[in-house]
N, C-alpha and C positions, 0 to 999 in steps of 0.2 A: 281041297283048295287047289291042288295041282290041276285037277280037271277043269275047274272054273278058270284058272289062269290060261290053260291051253285053249279053252273055248274062246276066251277073249282075244287071244293072239290070232287064232284061226279066223275069227270074225273080222278082225282088223285087216288081215291079209286079203281075205275075200273081198271086202269092201274096196280096198285099194286097187285090186285087179279089176274089179267091175268098173270103177270110176275111170281108171286109166284107159280101159278099152273104149269108153264112150268118147274120149277126146282125141282119138287117133285120126290122122289124115291118110287118105288113100291117094296114091300118086299114079299117074299114067304118063306114058312117053309123049303123047300128042294130045292137045286139047281137042275134045270132040266138037263136031259142028252142031250147032243148035238147029233142030228140025223146024221147018216152016209149017205153021198151022194157023187157022183162022180163029181169032178171038171171038167168042160168042157175045151176043148182045147182053148188056147188064140186066140182071134179074129185077132190080129195083133202083129208083133214083138215088144217087150218091154212093153207089157201090164202088169199091176200090178194087182195081185189078192187081193181084199179086202175080208177078211174072213167074214163068216156069222155072224149075230147079233141076239140078242134077243130083241123083242119089246113087250111092254105091251099093249095088246089090249083085250077088252072085259073081263076085270077082270082076265086076266092070261097072262103069257109070251108065245109068239109064236116065232118060229125060222124063220128068213128070210135068205134065201141063200145068199152066197157071190156073187160078181160080179167083172168083169174086168174093169179097168179104166186106164187112162194115169197117170203115176207117176208125182208127183208134185216136181218141182225143189227145191233142198235144203230142202226137207221135208222128214220125216220118218213117216210111219203109225204105230200108237200105237194101238195094238189089244185090243178090249173090253174084260172085264173080270168080273167075279162074285166077289162081296165083301160081307163079313159076318159082320153083326152088331147085336146088341141086339135084334132087331125086326125080324131078319131073313136074307135072301140073297137078294141082289139087284144087278142089272146089270149096269155096267158102260160102256157106248158106246165107241167104238173105234173112233179115230180121227187122223187127220194129225197134226204132231208137227214139 
């Protein structure tokens, strides 16, 4: 019974640590400059362009180019943006709303 109890507690702690690590923000002192690139032609009629995003990789933000996708019915794409806080700048990812 003690082993089962310990296993349950360890699983709960591991799950909490995993979920909390997914929700963290990464701050930088200055907001990076978005690179200039040419958007390719749409691959099919009605394709929606999802703008590029910043991703935190290797202790820094890197820019990932945008892409075309099918629009989602009754949804709008909210573009990602930089937000300023006491600790610096953090990127909020874009999403479908």
